[in-house]
C-alpha positions in Angstrom: 0.0 0.0 0.0 1.3 3.5 -0.9 1.6 5.6 2.2 3.2 8.6 0.4 0.5 10.9 1.8 1.6 10.4 5.4 3.2 13.6 6.7 2.0 15.6 3.8 -1.0 17.1 5.6 0.1 16.9 9.2 1.9 19.7 11.0 4.6 18.3 13.3 4.5 21.1 15.8 7.2 19.8 18.1 9.7 20.2 15.2 8.9 23.9 14.9 10.8 26.8 16.6 8.5 29.8 16.2 5.0 30.2 17.7 2.2 31.0 17.0 2.2 29.5 13.5 2.0 31.6 10.3 -0.8 29.8 8.6 -0.7 32.0 5.5 2.7 30.5 4.8 1.6 26.9 5.6 -1.4 27.2 3.1 0.3 29.7 0.8 -2.8 32.0 0.9 -4.6 34.3 3.3 -7.9 32.5 3.4 -9.9 32.5 6.6 -9.3 29.7 9.1 -11.9 27.2 10.3 -10.8 24.7 13.0 -12.5 21.5 13.9 -11.6 20.1 17.4 -11.8 16.3 17.6 -12.4 15.4 13.9 -12.7 11.6 14.6 -13.3 9.8 11.3 -12.9 13.0 9.4 -16.2 12.9 7.5 -17.3 16.4 8.6 -13.9 18.1 8.0 -13.5 16.5 4.6 -17.0 17.4 3.5 -16.6 21.0 4.6 -13.2 21.4 2.8 -14.7 20.0 -0.4 -17.7 22.2 -0.2 -15.8 25.4 0.7 -12.4 25.6 -1.1 -12.4 29.3 -0.2 -11.5 28.5 3.4 -8.5 26.8 5.1 -9.4 24.0 7.5 -7.4 22.7 10.4 -8.3 19.6 12.3 -7.0 18.9 15.8 -7.1 15.4 17.3 -5.5 13.3 20.0 -6.0 10.0 18.2 -3.0 8.8 16.1 -5.4 6.4 14.3 -7.7 9.3 13.3 -4.8 11.3 12.0 -3.7 8.4 9.8 -7.2 7.8 8.4 -8.0 11.4 7.6 -4.7 11.9 5.8 -5.7 9.1 3.5 -9.1 10.7 2.8 -7.5 14.1 2.2 -5.1 12.5 -0.3 -7.9 10.5 -2.1 -10.0 13.7 -2.4 -7.0 15.7 -3.6 -7.6 18.5 -1.0 -5.0 21.2 -0.5 -7.0 23.2 2.1 -6.7 20.9 5.1 -3.9 20.5 7.6 -4.1 18.4 10.8 -2.4 18.5 14.2 -2.0 15.7 16.7 -2.3 17.5 20.0 -4.5 18.4 22.9 -6.8 21.2 21.6 -6.6 23.3 24.7 -2.8 23.6 24.2 -2.9 23.8 20.4 -5.5 26.6 20.1 -3.6 28.7 22.6 -0.1 28.2 21.3 -0.5 27.7 17.5 -2.9 30.6 16.6 -2.4 34.3 16.8 -5.0 36.6 18.4 -7.9 37.4 16.2 -6.9 34.7 13.6 -9.7 32.0 13.6 -12.9 32.5 11.7 -14.9 29.6 13.2 -14.3 26.7 15.6 -16.4 23.6 15.3 -16.8 20.9 18.0 -19.0 17.9 17.1 -20.1 15.5 19.9 -17.3 15.9 22.3 -17.0 13.6 25.3 -18.9 15.4 28.1 -16.8 13.8 30.9 -19.9 13.7 33.1 -18.2 12.4 36.3 -17.1 15.1 38.8 -13.6 13.5 39.1 -13.2 14.0 35.3 -14.3 17.7 35.3 -10.7 18.9 34.5 -10.9 17.0 31.2 -13.9 18.9 29.9 -13.0 21.0 26.9 -14.9 24.3 27.6 -13.2 25.3 30.9 -13.0 28.9 32.0 -9.3 29.1 30.8 -10.1 27.6 27.4 -13.0 30.0 26.8 -10.6 32.8 27.7 -8.3 31.4 25.0 -11.2 31.3 22.5 -12.0 34.9 23.1 -8.4 35.8 22.2 -7.8 33.7 19.1 -11.2 34.1 17.4 -11.8 37.1 15.0 -14.3 39.6 16.3 -17.7 38.1 15.5 -15.9 34.7 15.1 -18.0 31.8 16.2 -17.8 28.5 18.2 -20.2 25.8 17.0 -21.0 23.0 19.4 -23.2 20.0 18.6 -23.9 17.5 21.4 -26.5 14.8 22.3 -26.2 15.6 26.0 -28.5 18.4 27.1 -26.9 19.0 30.6 -23.5 19.3 28.9 -24.8 21.8 26.4 -26.4 23.9 29.1 -23.2 23.9 31.1 -21.2 25.0 28.1 -23.7 27.7 27.4 -23.5 29.0 30.9 -19.7 29.0 30.8 -19.7 31.1 27.7 -22.2 33.5 29.2 -20.2 33.8 32.4 -17.1 34.7 30.4 -18.6 38.0 29.3 -16.9 38.1 25.9 -19.5 36.1 23.9 -23.0 36.5 22.6 -24.6 33.1 23.1 -27.7 31.7 21.3 -30.3 29.6 23.1 -29.9 25.9 22.6 -31.4 24.7 19.3 -32.9 21.4 18.6 -34.5 22.1 15.2 -31.4 22.3 13.1 -29.9 20.4 10.2 -26.2 20.0 9.8 -25.3 19.5 6.1 -22.6 16.9 6.7 -23.3 14.1 9.2 -20.6 12.4 11.2 -20.9 8.7 11.8 -21.7 9.6 15.5 -24.6 11.8 14.5 -26.0 9.1 12.2 -25.7 6.6 15.2 -27.5 9.0 17.6 -30.3 9.7 15.1 -30.8 6.0 14.5 -31.2 5.6 18.3 -33.7 8.4 18.4 -31.5 10.7 20.6 -32.0 14.4 20.7 -29.3 16.7 19.5 -28.4 20.2 20.7 -26.7 23.0 18.8 -25.1 26.1 20.3 -23.4 29.1 18.8 -21.2 31.4 20.8 -20.1 34.6 19.0 -17.0 36.6 20.1 -17.6 40.3 21.0 -14.4 41.1 22.9 -11.3 39.3 24.2 -9.2 38.6 27.2 -5.4 38.5 27.1 -3.7 35.1 26.5 -0.6 34.0 28.3 1.2 31.6 26.1 4.1 29.2 26.9 5.8 29.2 23.5 5.4 32.7 22.1 8.1 33.9 19.7 11.4 32.1 18.9 11.3 28.8 20.8 14.7 27.2 20.8 16.7 25.6 23.5 20.5 25.8 23.7 22.6 22.9 24.8 24.3 23.3 28.2 28.1 22.6 28.1 30.0 21.9 31.4 33.6 20.9 31.9 33.0 17.9 34.3 30.2 15.8 35.6 29.9 14.6 39.2 28.9 11.0 38.3 27.9 10.1 41.8 25.6 13.1 41.8 24.2 12.1 38.4 23.2 8.6 39.6 21.6 10.1 42.7 19.2 12.3 40.6 16.6 9.6 40.2 13.4 10.8 41.8 14.7 14.4 41.8 11.8 16.9 41.9 12.0 20.6 41.2 9.2 23.2 41.5 9.4 26.9 40.9 6.0 28.7 40.6 4.3 27.0 37.7 7.4 25.2 36.4 7.8 21.6 37.7 9.9 18.7 36.6 10.6 15.2 37.9 13.4 12.8 37.0 11.9 9.3 37.0 14.7 7.2 35.6 18.4 7.2 34.6 19.8 5.0 31.9 23.4 4.4 31.0 24.6 3.3 27.5 25.8 -0.3 27.8 28.6 0.4 25.3 29.9 3.5 27.1 28.4 3.4 30.7 30.6 6.2 32.0 30.2 8.7 29.2 26.6 8.6 28.0 23.4 8.8 30.0 19.7 9.4 29.4 17.5 10.9 32.1 13.7 10.4 31.7 12.0 13.6 32.8 8.3 14.6 33.3 7.5 18.3 33.2 4.5 20.4 34.0 3.8 24.0 33.0 0.6 25.2 34.7 -1.1 22.0 33.9 0.5 21.2 30.5 2.5 17.9 31.0 5.2 16.4 28.9 7.7 13.5 29.1 11.1 13.5 27.4 14.7 12.4 27.6 17.7 14.5 28.5 21.0 13.3 27.0 24.1 13.7 29.1 27.2 12.9 27.0 30.9 13.2 27.3 32.7 15.0 24.5 36.4 15.6 23.9 36.2 19.0 25.5 33.6 18.5 28.3 30.0 17.3 28.7 26.9 18.3 26.8 23.4 18.3 28.4 20.6 18.5 25.9 17.2 17.3 24.9 17.4 13.8 23.2 16.6 14.1 19.5 14.1 11.2 19.5 11.9 12.1 22.4 10.4 15.3 21.1 9.2 18.0 23.5 8.0 21.6 23.3 10.6 24.0 24.7 8.3 25.2 27.5 9.6 27.1 30.5 9.7 23.9 32.6 11.6 22.0 29.9 14.2 24.8 29.7 14.5 24.9 33.5 15.1 21.1 33.5 18.1 21.4 31.2 19.5 24.3 33.1 19.0 22.7 36.6 20.3 19.3 35.6 23.5 20.9 34.2 23.8 22.9 37.4 23.3 19.8 39.6 25.8 17.7 37.6 28.5 20.3 37.7 28.3 20.9 41.4 30.4 19.0 44.0 27.6 18.9 46.5 
C-alpha cells in the first residue's frame, strides 16, 4: 500500500521553533481559518473542505489512528485546504494561533466527561473559553453539537459567564449538512441533539508558553559529578508554575561512564510532557541537551530542567 500521503498534511508542531504559526505560509494563501476540534473519522472536515475551497481548514485530534485515516481521505480527495495537528486542543488553540486569527471553531459530539472527578478534562473550561476569546476574530463563532443536554447547558452557561461572547439559546430544530458517523448513530437511536453558537464580542489576554522564537541551547559543562548524576533519580523541582521530575536514569551499555539518558516529566501550569535528557561526554567536556528522539516543546519547565540538571551535575555537593 502506498503511504506517500503520510506527513504531507500533518503539521509536526514539536519540530517547529516559532510560535504561534504563520498559517498563511503553511497554506500559501490568506484564506480564513476554520478549525474542527476532535475530527474523529474526518467525514465532517473532509465534507466542509470539499464544499468550501475558499477556506482553510485545520483539524485537531489526540488520536493517532484518526490522524492516519483522515490523511488518506485528504489524499484521495486531492484537497489542498486541510492540515491536521496531533495535540490536545486546549494547548494547540492557545499556542499555535495568533490573536484574532480564527474565523470559526467547530466541535461535534465531544466527550462530556460527566463524572465530577473528570471535570478537568472537559473542553470548555474557563481558561479555554478565555483562549477562544483571544484567538477568534471579532464576531468569530464557536459551533457546538452534542447529544447531552446537561452538557450543552453547562457550556452555554460557561460562555455567558465569560462575558466576551453573545450566546444563542440551545437549538434542537437544526440540520447539519454533513453528518458524522456519530450523528448518524445518535439519530438511529432516536436521541435528541443540541446545537449552540457562541459569537465573540471582545477578548481577554492570552498568556502563552511558546510565544516567539522557541529554541533551547545545549548546556556545556567541563566535568560531571557521576555520583551526583546517579543520585538524581526521583529528583523533583518546582518553581512557581514550572515543575519537573526525573523518574529514571539509563546508561549506555557500550559507554556506561560517558553517555546517560534521564527520563523527565515536566508540567507548566497543567500542561504535561515527558522527554529524555541526553548527558554525553565530548572531547572538551560534557553536553546536556534534549534527546533528539523524544520530542518536547521548549516550554519554561523544559528549559528549566536542562539548566537545573546541568547545574546539579557540575556541582560537587
